[in-house]
N, C-alpha and C positions, 0 to 999 in steps of 0.2 A: 516508431517501434519496429516496423517491418524492416527498415534498414539495419537496425541494431541486431535483430534476429538473424538476418542474412549474414551479417558480418560475424556473428558468434558461431554460426554453423560453418562458415568458410574457414574461420580460424581453427575451429575444432577439427575439421577435416585435414587442414594443413598440418596441425600438430600430430594427428594420428598417423599421417603419412610419414612424417619425419621420425616418429617413434618406431614405426615399422621397418624403416630402412637404415636407421642409424643405431649401431650397437651401443649399449650403455657404456659409459666411460670405464666402469670397473669390471666389465665382462672379460672373462678369461678366454684366451684362444683355445680352440679345440685341442684336446690332448692327442698327441701322435703316439698311439699305443704301440705301433710297429717299431718306432724309434726307441721307445722306452723298453720294449721287450728285447731289442737288440743290445741295449746297454746292460740289461740284466744278464743276457747270454754271455756277454764279455766278462762280467763279474764272476759268473760261474766258471768260465774257462780259466780266469786268473786265479780263482780260489783252488781249483784242482791242481794247477801248476805249483802254487805255493805249498799245498799239502805234500805233493810229490817231492819237492825240494826241501821240505821241512823248514821253510822260510817263515819263521814266526813273526818277524817284523812285517812282512808282506801280508800275512794273515790278519795281523792286528790292523793294518791300514785298510784292508778290505772290509772289515767288520765294523758295525755300528759300535760306538763306545759303550752302549748299554746292552750289547749282545748277550743273550742267554740261550743255553742249549740243553736239551735233555737227550742224552745219547742212549742207544739201546744197551741193555746190560745183560744180554744172554751169555751163556758160557763161552761161546766162540769169541765174543767181544772182549770178555774179561781175559781170556787167554792171549788175545792179540796184544793188549796193553801190558800184560805180565811179561811178554816176550821182548818188550822194548828194553834195551840195555843202556843206551846212551841218550835217552830223551823220552818224550811221551809216546813216540811211535816206533815200531820195530823196523829193522832194515828193509828197504825196498817198499815201504808203505806207500800205497796210492789210493786215491778215491776217484771212482768213476761215477759221475752224476748223470742220470737220465730223467729229465723232467717229463711228466705226463701231462701236466696242466700248469700254465702260467697265466695269471690274471692280474692285469694292471688296474687297480681299483680307481686311483686318481693320481695326481702328480706327485704324491708323497708316499703312497702305500701300494704294495703289491704282495701277492702270495704265489708260492710255487709248491706243487705237489708232485712227487715222483719216487724214483728208486735210486739207490746207490749200491755200489759194490766196493767194499773195502778189500784190498788185497795186500799181501806181503809175503816175503820169503822167510820162513822160520830158519833159524840157525841149523845148519846141517841137512836141510831138506832140499830136494831137487825140484819140487813143484810148489808153486805159489798157493797159498790158502786164499780163498775168496769167500767173503761173507756179505750176503745181500741184506739190504735194509729198505724200509719205506720211510719217507720223510714228508713233513709239512714245514715249509720255511716262510716266514713273514719277512718281507723286505721293507725298509723305510729309507727315504731319502735323507741324507745327512750331508750338509755342505755341498749340495748339488749332485751327489752321486748316490746310486742305489747301494745299500749295505744290508747284509743279513742282520736282522734285529732279534728274531726269536726262531728257534727250530726245535721240533720234536721229531725224534726218529724212533723207529720200531724195528725189531727183528722179525716181525710177522709180515707175511706177504701182503701186497695190496689186493683189493678185489680183482679177481680174474687171474691171479697168480703172478709169478715173476716174469718179466719180459725175457724173450730169447736173447742169448748172448751170442755175439759173432765169434 
């Protein structure tokens, strides 16, 4: 019996050592949040470029197929869209996005919070109109790429006020 107990303890210790040093076969590798954030940064850059070019095919490709958005509906926003003559955006429309916080939750979900400035040049005007917004964007991976999934934007300033513009 003494031999059996010694063998059982030795086997148990060997098994414990093996479990402590060998990852489980289904264990996920650590998430590289810096690489994921860089990929999201690129999506944001591509999104701003597509908006400036009014490239709707690119915007569609950048967005999740189930993307839904709530846009701010203040008077300045409504005036912006009313001034569009040949499409949904007025001439010279651009969107400048400034993230304040980006959190990669896991390999499939992330969110970003920040501010944007919509700008355009109204017909006959010499100066661009700028309209600041605050936003919360949920991103979801789709076919291996980060895509905007849900967005809520507001015409109200974020806590602490609007960031300084260059």
